[in-house]
Structure formats: C-alpha cells, structure tokens
C-alpha positions in Angstrom: 27.7 3.0 15.6 25.6 5.9 14.4 21.8 6.4 14.9 20.9 4.7 11.6 23.1 1.7 12.3 21.6 1.4 15.8 18.1 1.6 14.3 18.8 -1.1 11.8 20.4 -3.3 14.5 17.5 -2.8 16.9 14.5 -2.9 14.5 15.6 -3.7 11.0 13.8 -6.9 10.5 11.3 -7.1 7.7 7.9 -8.6 8.1 8.8 -11.2 5.5 11.8 -12.2 7.6 9.5 -12.4 10.7 7.3 -14.8 8.8 10.3 -17.0 7.8 10.3 -15.9 4.1 13.6 -15.6 2.3 12.6 -12.8 -0.1 13.8 -13.3 -3.6 12.5 -12.2 -7.0 10.7 -15.5 -7.6 7.0 -16.3 -7.9 6.7 -18.2 -4.7 8.7 -15.8 -2.4 6.7 -12.8 -3.8 3.4 -14.6 -3.3 4.4 -15.4 0.3 5.1 -11.7 0.8 1.7 -10.9 -0.6 0.1 -13.3 1.9 1.8 -11.6 4.7 0.6 -8.2 3.4 -3.0 -9.5 3.1 -2.9 -10.7 6.6 -1.5 -7.5 7.9 -4.2 -5.5 6.1 -6.6 -6.4 9.0 -6.4 -4.5 12.3 -4.4 -7.2 14.0 -0.9 -7.4 15.6 1.9 -7.7 13.1 3.4 -10.6 15.1 0.2 -12.6 14.8 -0.1 -11.9 11.1 3.5 -13.1 10.6 2.9 -16.2 12.6 -0.3 -17.0 10.6 1.6 -16.5 7.3 4.3 -18.9 8.6 1.7 -21.5 9.4 0.1 -21.2 6.0 3.5 -21.7 4.3 4.4 -24.5 6.6 1.1 -26.2 5.7 2.1 -26.1 2.0 0.2 -23.1 0.9 3.2 -21.0 -0.2 2.2 -20.7 -3.8 -1.0 -19.4 -5.5 -1.8 -22.9 -6.9 -1.3 -24.6 -3.6 -3.4 -22.0 -1.8 -6.2 -22.3 -4.4 -6.1 -26.1 -4.2 -6.2 -26.1 -0.4 -9.6 -26.5 1.2 -11.2 -23.5 3.0 -11.0 -25.5 6.2 -7.3 -26.1 5.7 -6.8 -22.4 5.4 -8.9 -21.7 8.5 -7.0 -24.3 10.5 -3.6 -22.9 9.5 -4.7 -19.3 10.4 -6.0 -20.7 13.8 -2.6 -22.2 14.6 -1.1 -18.8 14.1 -3.8 -17.4 16.5 -5.3 -15.3 13.6 -8.7 -16.2 14.9 -10.9 -13.1 14.7 -10.7 -12.8 10.9 -9.9 -16.4 10.1 -13.0 -17.4 8.2 -13.3 -14.4 5.9 -9.6 -14.3 5.4 -9.5 -17.9 4.4 -12.1 -17.1 1.7 -10.1 -14.0 0.6 -6.9 -16.0 0.3 -8.5 -18.5 -1.9 -10.1 -15.9 -4.1 -6.8 -14.0 -4.3 -4.8 -17.0 -5.3 -7.2 -17.7 -8.1 -7.0 -14.1 -9.3 -3.2 -14.3 -9.4 -3.3 -17.6 -11.3 -5.8 -16.3 -13.8 -4.3 -12.9 -14.5 -0.6 -13.4 -13.9 -0.1 -17.1 -14.2 0.8 -17.2 -10.5 3.7 -14.8 -11.0 3.6 -11.3 -9.4 6.5 -10.2 -11.6 3.9 -10.0 -14.4 1.8 -7.7 -12.3 5.0 -5.5 -11.8 5.7 -5.6 -15.6 2.1 -4.6 -16.3 2.5 -1.5 -14.2 5.5 -0.6 -16.4 7.3 1.4 -13.7 4.3 3.4 -12.7 4.1 3.2 -8.9 0.5 4.4 -8.8 -0.5 1.7 -11.3 1.3 -0.9 -9.4 -0.6 0.0 -6.2 -3.9 0.0 -8.2 -3.2 -3.5 -9.5 -2.3 -4.8 -6.0 -5.5 -3.3 -4.6 -7.5 -5.7 -6.8 -6.2 -8.6 -4.6 -9.1 -9.5 -2.2 -8.5 -8.1 1.3 -5.3 -6.3 0.4 -6.0 -2.7 1.7 -3.9 0.4 1.5 -1.9 -0.7 4.6 -1.1 -4.1 3.0 -0.1 -2.5 -0.3 2.4 -0.2 1.5 3.8 -3.3 3.4 4.2 -5.2 0.1 5.9 -2.3 -1.6 8.1 -1.4 1.3 9.4 -5.0 1.4 9.4 -5.8 -2.3 11.8 -2.9 -2.9 14.4 -5.3 -1.6 14.2 -7.3 -4.8 12.4 -4.8 -7.1 14.9 -1.9 -7.5 12.4 0.0 -9.6 10.3 0.6 -6.4 13.2 2.3 -4.6 12.9 4.3 -2.5 9.5 3.3 -1.2 9.2 5.3 2.0 5.5 5.9 2.8 3.8 8.0 5.4 4.4 5.5 8.2 8.1 5.4 7.5 8.3 9.2 7.5 6.4 9.3 10.8 9.1 7.0 12.2 11.8 9.1 10.8 10.4 12.1 12.6 10.2 10.1 15.9 13.9 9.1 15.4 15.1 12.6 14.7 15.9 11.8 11.1 15.1 13.8 7.9 11.5 13.6 6.7 12.5 14.2 3.1 12.3 10.9 1.2 15.5 11.4 -0.8 17.6 12.5 2.1 16.2 9.7 4.2 16.9 7.1 1.5 20.5 8.4 1.2 21.2 7.4 4.8 21.4 3.7 3.9 22.6 1.5 1.0 19.9 0.8 -1.5 19.8 -2.9 -0.6 19.1 -1.9 3.0 16.0 0.2 2.2 13.5 -2.5 3.0 15.0 -3.2 6.4 15.3 0.6 7.0 11.6 1.1 6.1 10.6 -1.7 8.5 12.7 -0.2 11.3 11.2 3.2 10.8 7.7 1.9 11.0 8.6 0.1 14.2 10.2 3.2 15.8 7.1 5.2 14.8 5.0 2.9 16.9 7.4 2.6 19.8 8.4 5.7 21.8 10.6 3.7 24.0 12.6 2.5 21.0 12.8 6.0 19.7 14.2 7.2 23.0 16.9 4.4 23.0 18.3 5.7 19.7 19.6 8.9 21.4 
C-alpha cells in the first residue's frame, strides 16, 4: 500500500459521508451537502457540524421545501440534538432563509445553480456565497465534495488540500496531485488531505 492509498484508507471519508449523506447528483442529496457546508462555515468542530446535519435530516429537513416549512424552533431543536449550540439560533434562521432562496431561485434544485454558472468556477462560488451563512470555508467544502458528482468541478483542490499535501510529502501542484488518484476518488482524497493538514500525528503515520 503506497502513501496515497494509506492516506485514503486512514482519512478518506467525506464530510457528507460523516453526516450520513449518500451523495448523488440529485436535488435532495446536493441540498443536504449544502446544509453540511453551511454548518461547517461557523468556527465549530467538523464532527459537531456533521452530527447536527444528520439530526436535521433525521428530523425530515433534508430538502429545501421541508427546511423552509419547518418551524424555527424545530431547526433549533435539531441543531441542539447535534450539540450545535453556540450558533443554533442564528443558524436556524439562516437555514430557513437559505432554503427559501434555493426554492425561489432554483426551484429547490442546486443543479440549476451549477448550470447558471456554466462551467465558470468563480461564478459558481459567487452564486454559492449568496446562500445565507455559507462563507468561503463552506463554499470550498461544498465544491470539494460536489466534485464527486459534478465532474466539471474536477479537480477541486483548494488551499487547505494543498497544505495537507505538503504535510503529507505529496506534490503541491494541483494537476500532479490530482493525477495521484482516480477522478472518482478526488472528493475523498481532498477530504483526507484536509484532515492530514490539521493532524501532524496522522501526517507522521503516513511515512
């Protein structure tokens, strides 16, 4: 097993997978990834954000329409069950506003947002930033993971992934780095690189 294979084996779990989302190119799965990305835009542990997303989905708020129809208190309660407590009230508001925006502009289907960007990655990021509470960190998370089902985004390896590559002793050139894995493993690879960039112990274990 080479270094890249060890990295994928040890840390190649996407945030969507951590939140229990089976990512597909469908409106509901993409929206659920967006929710995870919004929650991770706050300065909070990724594991807590993933747990909170899982609670929201479990409570039936896995589509923009269901999120918009849920009461503010329902959202707060679900976030609380995921221990997303410091930002629960403002995030509950943002999730409701974001769901309504996606319904109004894209009929609840983020593939329409992608199509509106027309292959322009900067435009895609700009449109995503219009979602309430989705900051630059959250946009990068969404794009890193959406490349699993949106081939036009590949390779999406942002600064955090390149920092992880450096920590792991891998090339910092985006194209060379992307060439180390199959295209359909890029989302997992990006997630693993982000983790190794934050965990010196993990980087040391790769050899």
